[in-house]
C-alpha positions in Angstrom: -23.0 -0.4 4.2 -20.5 -3.0 5.5 -16.9 -2.4 4.7 -15.3 -5.2 2.6 -11.7 -6.1 3.4 -11.6 -8.8 0.7 -10.3 -6.6 -2.2 -7.3 -5.5 0.0 -6.7 -9.0 1.2 -6.7 -10.3 -2.4 -4.4 -7.5 -3.5 -1.9 -8.3 -0.7 -2.0 -12.0 -1.6 -1.4 -11.2 -5.3 1.5 -9.0 -4.5 3.0 -11.6 -2.3 2.7 -14.3 -5.0 4.4 -11.9 -7.5 7.3 -11.2 -5.0 7.9 -14.9 -4.6 9.3 -15.1 -8.1 13.0 -15.4 -7.4 14.5 -14.1 -10.6 11.7 -12.1 -12.3 12.1 -11.2 -16.0 11.2 -7.7 -17.1 7.5 -8.6 -17.7 7.2 -10.2 -14.3 8.9 -7.3 -12.6 6.6 -4.8 -14.3 3.6 -6.9 -13.4 4.8 -6.9 -9.8 5.2 -3.1 -9.9 1.6 -2.9 -11.2 0.4 -5.1 -8.3 2.3 -2.8 -5.9 0.6 0.3 -7.3 -2.8 -1.3 -7.0 -2.2 -2.6 -3.6 -0.9 0.7 -2.4 -4.1 2.4 -3.7 -6.5 0.0 -2.2 -4.7 0.1 1.2 -4.6 3.9 1.5 -8.3 4.1 0.5 -9.3 1.4 3.0 -7.3 3.3 5.7 -9.1 6.5 4.7 -12.5 4.8 5.2 -11.5 3.4 8.6 -10.3 6.8 9.7 -13.6 8.3 8.6 -15.4 5.8 10.8 -13.2 7.1 13.7 -14.2 10.7 12.7 -10.8 11.6 11.4 -10.8 13.5 8.2 -8.0 12.8 5.7 -8.6 13.4 2.0 -5.2 12.5 0.4 -2.7 9.7 0.8 -0.2 11.9 2.6 -2.7 13.1 5.2 -4.1 9.6 5.6 -0.6 8.2 6.5 0.2 11.2 8.7 -3.1 10.6 10.6 -2.3 6.9 10.9 1.1 7.8 12.4 -0.4 10.4 14.8 -2.9 7.7 16.0 -0.1 5.2 16.5 -1.6 2.8 13.9 1.7 2.9 12.0 5.2 3.9 13.1 6.8 4.4 9.8 5.1 7.4 8.1 8.1 8.3 6.0 8.2 4.8 4.5 4.5 5.3 3.4 5.3 8.7 1.9 8.2 7.1 0.0 5.7 4.4 -1.3 3.4 7.2 -2.4 6.3 8.9 -4.3 7.3 5.6 -6.0 3.7 5.0 -7.0 3.5 8.5 -8.5 6.8 8.1 -10.3 5.9 4.8 -11.9 2.5 6.1 -12.9 3.8 9.2 -14.6 7.3 8.2 -15.7 8.1 5.1 -17.6 11.5 3.3 -17.6 13.6 0.6 -16.1 15.0 2.9 -13.4 11.6 3.6 -11.9 10.5 0.0 -12.3 13.5 -1.4 -10.5 13.1 1.1 -7.7 9.4 0.4 -7.3 10.1 -3.4 -7.4 12.6 -3.0 -4.5 10.1 -0.8 -2.6 7.4 -3.4 -3.1 9.5 -5.8 -1.1 9.6 -3.3 1.8 5.9 -2.4 1.3 4.4 -5.8 1.6 5.1 -6.6 5.3 4.2 -3.1 6.3 1.0 -3.3 4.3 0.1 -6.7 5.9 0.6 -5.2 9.3 -1.5 -2.1 8.5 -4.2 -4.3 7.1 -4.4 -6.2 10.4 -4.5 -2.9 12.3 -7.3 -1.6 10.0 -9.3 -4.8 10.5 -8.9 -4.5 14.3 -9.9 -0.8 14.3 -12.9 -1.5 12.1 -14.3 -3.6 15.0 -13.8 -0.8 17.6 
């Protein structure tokens, strides 16, 4: 079955649109955080599938990002682990503190996710 990159591409574009709002209100900020969470999930799962195609087993997000780092596909494993922690925090804890932190991390996440997406598309062709 062919691997579809469209859901990840759409998620990245939706996050980018949300982050373009210059002064988000609380609802817009929370929606952006939700888009960050979804985008993070779809990217790590896409990476996991590409790794499997390269016969690399990684079952959980942390192991996926460690393997990506080991292979040189990303250079910033710690950033990705921080994104994982933020995603977990906002999913299990609710409040302005977590939302603001995740919103700020979404701004860091987006360019890294776009770069990783490009690498994954390239590696999918190998």
